[in-house]
Structure formats: structure tokens, C-alpha cells
N, C-alpha and C positions, 0 to 999 in steps of 0.2 A: 574121053576127058571126064574127070570126076567132078561132080557138082557138090556144093555144100549140103543139099538135101539128101544126096546119096551117102555122104560120108558121116553125117551126124544124125542123131535122133533127138526127139523132143520130149520133154516131160510135159504132160498135160497140165492144164490150169483149171481152177474152180471159178466159174463164171456165175456171179450172183446178180440177179435182177430183182430190184425191189421198187415198189411204187405204191401209192394209195390205190385202193380198189377203183377200177374204171379208167385208169391212166393208160392201159394198153400192155401191161407186162405179160399177161397170158397170151395174147395174140402174137407178140414178138417172140416169146419163147417157143410157141408152136411153129412159127416160121423158121426159126433157127434149127430146130430138131428135124424138120422136114427137108431142109436144104443141105444139111451138113452131117454126114455119117460119122464124123469125128467127134460129135457131141452126144453125150448120154445124159439123160435126166436122172438126177439124184433120187434114190428111193429111200424115203424116211422110215425110221422105226417108230412104232406107236403102240401104246397100251390099249387103245380103244378096239372094240370088236369090229371084225370085217363087216362091211355093208354088202347087200346083195350085188353080186357081180364082181366084187373085188377079189383079186388073186394075191395070195401071199408071195412076196418077192417081186411082184410086178407093180402093184399099186402101193403097197407098204410092206414092211416086215412087221408082222404082228407078234408081240411078245407080252409076257406078263409084267406086272408092275415090279415084281421081285427081279426079274431079268433086266429090266430097264435100270433099276437102281444099281445092279451089279455093273452095268455098262458105264454108268456115271462114275462109280467108284474106281473102275479100272481104266478111266480116261479113254474109253472107247468111242466117245461121241465128240464130234467137232462142235456141235452146238445142240442145245436142248431147251425145251420150254414146257410149262404146264399150261394147257388150254382148257379151261373149265375143269373137268374131272379126269382129263386124260393127259398123257405125256407124249411128246413128239421130239424126235431128235435125228441127227444125221450120223450114221455109223462111219467111223473113221476108216476101218479096214477096207470095205468095198471101194470107197472113194480113192484111197491110196493105190489099190490094185489098178483101177482105171487110169489114174494119172501116170503110174509107172509104165503102163502100156502105150503111152503117147496119145491118149484121148483126153478130151476135156469133159468136165462134169458141170451141168447146168443146175442152178439152185433157184427155187422160187421161195424166198424167205424174207422175213421183215427185218427192220433195222436192228432189233435186239439179237436175232440169230446172226446177222452179219457182224456185229460187234464181237460176238463169241468166236466166230470163225477167224476174224482178224487177229484175235489173241492166240489162237491155236495153230494157225497155218497161214501166216501173212504172206509168205513168199509165193504161195500157190494161188492166192486170192486176187481176182479182178472183180471189182464191184461197180455196178452201174445203177444209178437211180433214174427212174422214168418219171418225168414231171408232165402234168397236163398243161396245155397252153393257157388255161384260165380256170378259175373256180367254176364259172358258169358252164364251160364246156365239160368239165368233169361231171357236174350234176346232170347235164344233158345226156351224156354217155351212159351214166348209171340208170337213168330213167328209160333210155332207148333200149337197153338190154331186156327190159320187161321181165326180169327174173326176181326182183325183190319188191316188197311192198313199200309204200311211201315212208313208213316208219323205219324200215331197214335202210332205205336210201338216206334218210336223215341221219341215222347213226353212222353210216359210212362217211358221209360228208363231215360230220363232227370229228370223226377220227382222222380224217385226211390231213387236217391242219397239223396235228401232232406228228404224223408220219413224215410230212413234208419238211418239218423243222429239222430233220436229221439229214438233209441233203448233203451237207458239207462233210459228212463222214465217209462219202463214197468217192471212188477214184474218178468216175466219169458221170456226167449228167447229160441225159438226152431229153429234150422237150419234144413230146410226141404231138406235133401238129399234124403230121401226115404219117400213116402207119408204114408205107413203103419206104419213105425217107428215114424213118426211125429204125426200121429193120436194117437198112443199108448202113446207118451209123453204127449200130451195134456190131454188125459184121466187120466193119472197118476197124473197130476197136479190138475185136477178137483176132483179126489177121495181124494187127500190129503187135499185140501181146504175145502171140505165138512166136514171133521173131525175136522176142527179148533174149539178150545174150545169155543170161543165166538159165534159161529154159532149154537151151540147145546142148544136149548131152554129147560129149565127145568133141566139142568145138575146139578146145585147147589143142588136143592132139591133131585135129584136122589142120589147124593153122600151122602147127609145127611142121607137118608134112609138106604144106604148101611152101614154106620157107626153105625146106631142104631140096625141093625139086628144081 
């Protein structure tokens, strides 16, 4: 007996997770990557110099400013931004190769990058915004990480309000009260989006065969 999964293929999707710092986005992303071999992390292109231990093609694609500008002009980036004196962006070609192969690509980008991706590849995009359960809990988590000074924590908290204001631009909202439950929610969204009709390549022909049999 032929099953739909045997008869059809799936185009991958672009899964964007955004959140204010400390809301749990990185932890959720790591859990997804560890649990699901069908998800690949997007590798950005940047004009900054490699840091010790970073590998070109694994951590970033390191390019010159001139090359980056050529990529912008050639519409080779799904999104890009200037951060201080360096440029960062998402190369379109490698992402499309992964999607065409039936795998998904995970993105850790902010609301501005998400807006650009929605303009350039809306059909492939699934966006999720991770919210903290409260402002007090967000601040507690930032302090508990013990990675930043009090000044940096204050700056992150000040920025959080602006980031949260863009929640309505996303397809899904997950309030991260419990990390395991939040990971399960994101996985449920991913499972459902993978079954969307328009992502199942060959489905029309498969249904036609079913009707003839």
C-alpha cells in the first residue's frame, strides 16, 4: 500500500525564532537542532573578521564589504543589516538549496530581519515570537545567566520593550513559562506547518492517482 509520505515530497520551510534577550530563544533553538535532523541552522554572511575558533562556512561566511555590497545589489540576501561597523545577512542560495532538499532552516534573527524575510520569501516563512511570562522574570533570567554586567542587563531590558512591541507581526506566539512546554509548542507548530498542503510537492499527482485506483 502506498502512503502519502512515500508518494510525495516536502519543500522545507524557514523557521524564525525571535525574542527579547533572556526569553529563551537560544535554549529552544538548541533543543530543536539536537532533536531533529531535518533542521539546519542558517549560516549568516558577515563582513567582520573571524574570532578565535570560528570557522568560515560553519559559524559565518566571512566576506569583504565589497562582496557584501555585490550580494545586496544582486538580490542574493534574504535579509541584511548593519550592526555597528559590520554587515550581517542571510544568503539566499544556500537556504534555497536546503529547502529544495526537503529540510528546514532555523533562523535566530530580530524583528527587522523577519520583516525583510517576509517581503522576500513569505510562502517559505514560519515566524514565532517567544515572550517571557513577565518583565520581572525576564530580568531575573538575564541576571541569573551571570554573563553581563548590571549596565548591560539594564540596556537589554530597555531594548526588550521595543522588541516585544512587534509581537503582532509574527505567525505564532509562545509564552515561555516552562522551557520544556515551550519546546513542545514550537515542535507542534513545526509539525503542523510541515503538513501544509502547498509544501507537499507532488500532492496533486498523488491525489489524482488515488482517484484513478
